[in-house]
N, C-alpha and C positions, 0 to 999 in steps of 0.2 A: 446710497439710495437717494433718488432725486425727490425733492420736496416742491410741491406746487403752491404758489401763493395766489390765492383767489381773492380778488377785491370785491367788496360788497356792491360795487356799482356795475359789475359785469352782468349785463342783461342775459347773455347766453347761459351763464352759470346759474343765475336766478331761475331761468326757465327750466334748466336741467334739474335743479333741486326741486322745483314744483312738480316736475314730471315724475321724479323718483318718489316723492311723497305720495303722489296720486297712485302710483303703482303699488307701493307698500300698503296703502290704506285699502286697496281693492284685492289684495292677495287672497282673501278668503272667498271671493266670488268663484263659483264653480265647485266649491267643496261640497261634499255630501255628508250627511250625518252618518255616524258609524253604525249605530244599532241595527236598523232594519237591513241594510245592505250586507253587513258582515254576518248577521244572524242568518240571512238567507243562504249565504255561501256555506255556512256551517251546517245548515239544515239539509243541504244537498249531499252530505257525506253518507254513503251507503254502509250499513253495518256488515255487509257481506251476504246478507240473506234477503236482499231486496226490501229492506226496511231502513228507516233513518237511524243512523248511529246516535244521533242526538235528538230524540223525539221532543225534548223540552224546547229546542230551537223552533221546531215546526209549530208547537203549541204557542210559543211566543208570537210568531208571525200571525197565527190565526186570531189571537186575542189582542193584537195591537194595530189592527187596520183602522185607519182614520175614518171619520164619519162620511167623507166624500168618496170612500172606496180605495183610497191610495195609502201608501206607507211613506213615512218620512218624518221630518221634524214638524210637530204639531204647532209650534210657536213661531216658526220662521218659514214663510212660504217661499220656495224656490222651485221653478219648473224643473230645472235640472235635477235637483235633489229628489223631488217627488217622482219624477219619471224613472230615474235609475233605481231608486229604492223599490218602487212598485214593480218594475220589470223583474228585479231579482227575487222579490217575494212571490210573484206569480209563477216564475220558473220553479221555485222551490215547492210551492204548493201543488203545481201540476205534475211535478216529478213523482210525488207520492199520491197522485190522483185525489187530492183533497180540494180541487177547484175545478 
């Protein structure tokens, strides 16, 4: 196995380290909260008789809409998070003609 020796004065290495640190710090960007999105997908499951297999998931969606009309993380605002969660919840509610 080849070992690389990196000197502390190597500016290219320092820039690469800074870039990697930046990327690692921002990995959570674009993530969405699990609850509303996943609950919406569960709420879409048909019991076989054109009713939801998990009515509690539909009830959770109906009772967890945020004051601005969206779904998502109430404590951390992210357009991506809110949009994806809201679209999933609207699809679930309209599937069962609740919206």
